[in-house]
ZADOTOR-988667 format. One line per 4 residues: their letters; for each residue x, y, z negated of N, C-alpha, C. Coordinates in nm, 4 decimals. Each point is the difference from the previous one (the first is absolute). Layout:
N
A) X Y Z X Y Z X Y Z; ...
***
This chain:
92
MSTA) 3.1302 3.0870 -12.5765 -0.0054 0.1321 -0.0948 0.0657 0.1347 0.0795; -0.0171 0.0867 0.0843 0.0792 0.0853 0.0228 0.0173 0.0893 -0.0894; 0.1428 0.0889 -0.0389 0.0596 0.0654 -0.0615 -0.1268 0.1328 -0.0387; 0.0042 0.0515 0.0967 -0.1492 0.1047 0.0176 -0.1117 -0.0708 -0.0622
RQSR) -0.0725 -0.1370 -0.0103 -0.0920 -0.0559 -0.1096 -0.0028 0.0052 -0.0717; 0.1667 -0.0595 -0.0745 0.0552 -0.0097 -0.1297 -0.0608 0.1249 -0.0577; 0.1594 0.1057 0.0543 -0.0471 0.1265 -0.0424 -0.1404 0.0947 -0.0376; -0.0641 -0.0335 0.0888 -0.1368 0.0444 -0.0143 -0.1125 -0.0647 -0.1173
SAEL) 0.0521 -0.1505 -0.0244 -0.0931 -0.0341 -0.1025 0.0780 0.0635 -0.1413; 0.1295 -0.0754 0.0227 0.0878 0.0843 -0.1454 -0.1174 0.1555 -0.0199; 0.0369 0.0751 0.0801 -0.1188 0.1154 -0.0066 -0.0999 0.0211 -0.1060; -0.0745 -0.1505 0.0219 -0.1629 0.0187 -0.0040 0.0367 -0.0200 -0.1573
LDPP) 0.0138 -0.1090 -0.0290 0.0882 -0.0839 -0.0906 -0.0163 0.1252 -0.1149; 0.1207 0.1451 0.0272 0.0698 0.0355 -0.0611 0.0433 0.1560 -0.0110; -0.1476 0.0907 -0.0067 0.0634 0.0971 0.0966 0.0433 0.1160 -0.0486; 0.0122 0.0679 0.0476 0.1925 0.1229 -0.0861 -0.1451 0.0717 -0.1118
RSSP) 0.1518 0.0199 -0.0513 -0.1307 0.0693 -0.1425 0.0090 0.1555 0.0983; -0.0843 0.0733 -0.0786 -0.0813 0.1503 0.0112 0.1431 0.0867 -0.0188; 0.0563 -0.0157 -0.1368 0.1043 0.0373 -0.0639 0.1353 -0.0365 -0.0692; 0.0720 -0.0271 0.0897 0.1330 -0.0668 -0.0705 0.0229 0.0797 -0.1189
DLDV) -0.0185 0.1221 -0.0686 0.0385 0.0550 -0.0657 -0.0375 -0.0197 -0.1342; -0.1661 -0.1198 0.0124 -0.0405 0.0152 -0.1173 0.0828 -0.1407 -0.0793; 0.0315 -0.1154 0.1091 0.0569 -0.0938 -0.0249 0.1043 0.0424 -0.1384; 0.1181 0.0918 0.1361 0.0873 0.0372 -0.1187 -0.0463 0.1298 -0.1899
RDLE) -0.0664 0.0912 0.0422 -0.0933 0.0100 -0.1285 -0.0415 -0.0763 -0.0773; -0.0776 -0.1140 0.0475 -0.0294 -0.1760 -0.1405 0.1600 -0.0232 -0.0334; 0.1165 0.0146 0.1091 0.1236 -0.1387 -0.1047 0.0561 0.0999 -0.0276; 0.0330 0.1731 -0.0117 0.0622 0.0866 -0.0906 -0.0953 -0.0385 -0.1104
QRTR) -0.1409 0.0186 -0.0274 -0.1086 -0.0276 -0.1414 0.0686 -0.1151 -0.0396; -0.0400 -0.1046 0.0649 -0.0009 -0.1294 -0.0447 0.1908 -0.0003 -0.0753; 0.0774 0.0094 0.0842 0.1838 -0.0085 -0.1194 -0.0261 0.1200 -0.0976; -0.0753 0.1582 0.0118 0.0355 0.0207 -0.1175 -0.0572 -0.0194 -0.0871
LMRI) -0.1549 -0.0370 0.0345 -0.0295 -0.1237 -0.1392 0.0656 -0.1348 -0.0594; 0.0365 -0.0765 0.1394 0.0521 -0.1099 -0.0892 0.1394 0.0822 -0.0417; 0.0511 0.1005 -0.0464 0.0890 0.0073 -0.0486 -0.0008 0.0617 -0.1163; -0.1167 0.0838 -0.0238 -0.0763 -0.0020 -0.1448 -0.0598 -0.1372 -0.0404
VTRL) -0.0809 -0.0659 0.0301 -0.0223 -0.0797 -0.0451 0.1245 -0.1515 -0.0529; 0.1051 0.0277 0.0839 0.0587 -0.0642 -0.0698 0.1027 -0.0120 -0.1078; 0.0169 0.1607 -0.0374 0.0619 0.0585 -0.0799 -0.1016 -0.0393 -0.1210; -0.1655 0.0233 0.0261 -0.0641 -0.0161 -0.1686 0.0045 -0.1084 -0.0196
IAVS) 0.0082 -0.1566 0.1300 0.0284 -0.0471 -0.0591 0.1375 -0.0816 -0.1026; 0.0455 0.0303 0.0230 0.1499 0.0412 -0.0536 -0.0047 0.0490 -0.0968; -0.0599 0.0484 -0.0668 0.0369 0.0432 -0.1196 -0.1958 0.0199 -0.0822; -0.0121 -0.0702 0.0838 -0.1559 -0.0301 -0.0782 0.0259 -0.1499 -0.1366
DLGS) -0.0950 -0.0259 -0.0810 -0.0110 -0.1006 -0.0617 -0.0660 -0.0799 0.0409; -0.0988 -0.0007 0.0583 -0.0679 -0.0981 0.0894 0.1443 -0.0559 0.0920; -0.0607 -0.1900 -0.0203 0.1170 -0.0871 0.1072 -0.0783 0.0279 0.1774; 0.0959 -0.0273 0.0978 -0.0584 -0.0541 0.1502 -0.0961 -0.0291 -0.0106
REIA) -0.0232 -0.0653 -0.0613 -0.1397 -0.1726 -0.0385 -0.1054 0.1163 -0.0238; 0.0008 0.0785 -0.1826 -0.1074 0.0733 -0.0009 -0.0201 0.0744 0.0309; 0.0850 0.0892 0.1548 -0.0490 0.0840 0.0189 -0.1150 -0.0448 0.1410; 0.0659 -0.1035 0.0543 -0.0941 -0.0717 0.1047 -0.0914 -0.0219 -0.0503
RRAG) -0.0346 -0.0818 -0.1319 -0.1194 -0.0440 -0.0418 -0.1469 0.1412 0.0085; 0.0981 0.0734 -0.1291 -0.0892 0.1091 0.0849 -0.0275 0.0986 0.0789; 0.0557 -0.0015 0.1038 0.0173 0.0065 0.0929 -0.1246 -0.0437 0.0895; -0.0529 -0.0979 -0.0397 -0.0542 -0.1481 0.0901 0.0756 -0.0278 0.0998
LPMQ) 0.1610 -0.0296 0.0405 0.0758 0.0386 0.1611 0.0739 -0.1477 -0.0395; 0.0020 -0.0735 0.0721 0.1237 -0.1064 -0.0718 0.1198 0.0709 0.0243; 0.0745 -0.1304 -0.1028 0.1318 0.0142 -0.0744 0.0758 0.0556 0.1168; -0.0459 -0.0368 0.1691 0.1703 0.0163 0.1367 -0.0146 0.1402 -0.0049
KISD) -0.0978 0.0539 0.0056 -0.0920 0.1260 -0.0252 0.1438 0.0882 0.0030; -0.0129 -0.0600 -0.1581 0.1034 0.1147 -0.0564 0.1224 -0.0580 0.0016; 0.0760 -0.1320 0.0092 0.0750 -0.0191 0.0630 0.0701 0.0212 0.1290; -0.0560 0.0192 0.0694 -0.0221 0.0839 0.1127 0.0656 0.1476 0.0372
LLAG) -0.0632 0.0435 -0.1020 -0.0052 0.1916 -0.0658 0.1556 -0.0048 -0.0280; 0.0225 -0.0675 -0.1251 0.1537 -0.0031 -0.0338 0.0852 -0.0539 0.0495; -0.0049 -0.0720 0.1006 0.1471 -0.0298 0.1322 -0.0486 0.1511 0.0896; -0.0912 0.0271 -0.0055 0.0127 0.1186 0.1006 -0.0773 -0.0294 0.1142
KLEH) -0.0686 -0.1306 0.0273 -0.0698 -0.0570 0.0961 -0.1137 0.1349 0.0364; -0.0110 0.0960 0.0349 -0.1191 0.1580 0.0381 -0.0671 -0.1250 0.1058; 0.0449 -0.0446 0.0687 -0.1299 -0.0322 0.1169 -0.1205 -0.0583 -0.0389; 0.0548 -0.1027 -0.1366 -0.0710 -0.0947 -0.0693 -0.1642 0.0554 -0.0668
LSID) 0.0290 0.1651 -0.0308 -0.0884 0.0308 -0.0994 -0.0984 0.1365 0.0349; -0.0931 0.0053 0.0240 -0.0875 0.1371 0.0791 -0.0056 0.1192 -0.1280; -0.0163 0.1126 0.0923 0.0065 0.1058 -0.0287 -0.0764 -0.0504 -0.1865; -0.0924 -0.0252 0.0305 -0.1314 -0.0152 -0.1371 0.0174 -0.1354 -0.1144
ELRL) 0.1196 -0.0996 0.0580 0.0329 -0.0680 -0.1050 0.0879 0.0630 -0.0741; 0.0994 0.0951 0.1152 0.1129 0.0759 -0.1072 -0.0956 0.0949 -0.0820; -0.0649 0.1173 0.0355 -0.0815 0.0461 -0.1495 -0.1030 -0.0975 -0.0606; 0.0142 -0.1113 0.0283 -0.0974 -0.0843 -0.1767 0.0749 -0.0150 -0.0747
VHRT) 0.1669 -0.0586 0.0954 0.0697 -0.0237 -0.1118 0.0314 0.1464 -0.0965; 0.0213 0.0733 0.0353 0.0094 0.1368 -0.0381 -0.0747 0.0355 -0.1122; -0.1242 -0.0205 0.0566 -0.1122 0.0630 -0.1203 0.0319 -0.1588 -0.1123; -0.0076 -0.0452 0.0430 0.0171 -0.2268 -0.0870 0.1271 0.1491 -0.0965
IEQQ) 0.1139 -0.0023 0.0338 0.0816 0.0427 -0.1202 0.0387 0.1478 -0.0929; -0.1186 0.1164 0.0861 -0.0262 0.0966 -0.0490 -0.1395 -0.0345 -0.1145; -0.0469 -0.0875 -0.0164 -0.1020 -0.0277 -0.0537 0.0760 -0.0740 -0.1444; 0.1054 -0.0864 0.0362 0.0777 -0.0391 -0.1627 0.0658 0.1133 -0.0272
GATH) 0.0088 0.1327 0.0480 0.0878 0.0764 -0.0400 -0.1241 0.0558 -0.0910; -0.0666 -0.0247 0.0394 -0.0777 0.1427 -0.1041 -0.0542 -0.0930 -0.0858; -0.0281 -0.0912 -0.0095 -0.0787 -0.1025 -0.1470 0.1523 0.0226 -0.0571; 0.1253 0.0266 -0.0017 0.0737 0.0103 -0.0822 0.0077 0.0916 -0.0730
***
């Protein structure tokens, strides 16, 4: 297969993003939220396992979060963990 044909196939499989700024904004948002959530986890009375259970996420996601592996968590998962910890704080 020629190089031209290979690159054309790749373009069809992975079309260019319409706005690269959206990716940057998403990453910045997730980074900011990750910092907030990791601080909340550190001062929370709940353990990591309990936070994962209450959020309905696998424990590995919380471990990834605490290890700074941002690429393993979506913005929605980060928001879910944030709400879970905030709700725990509101009940005390």
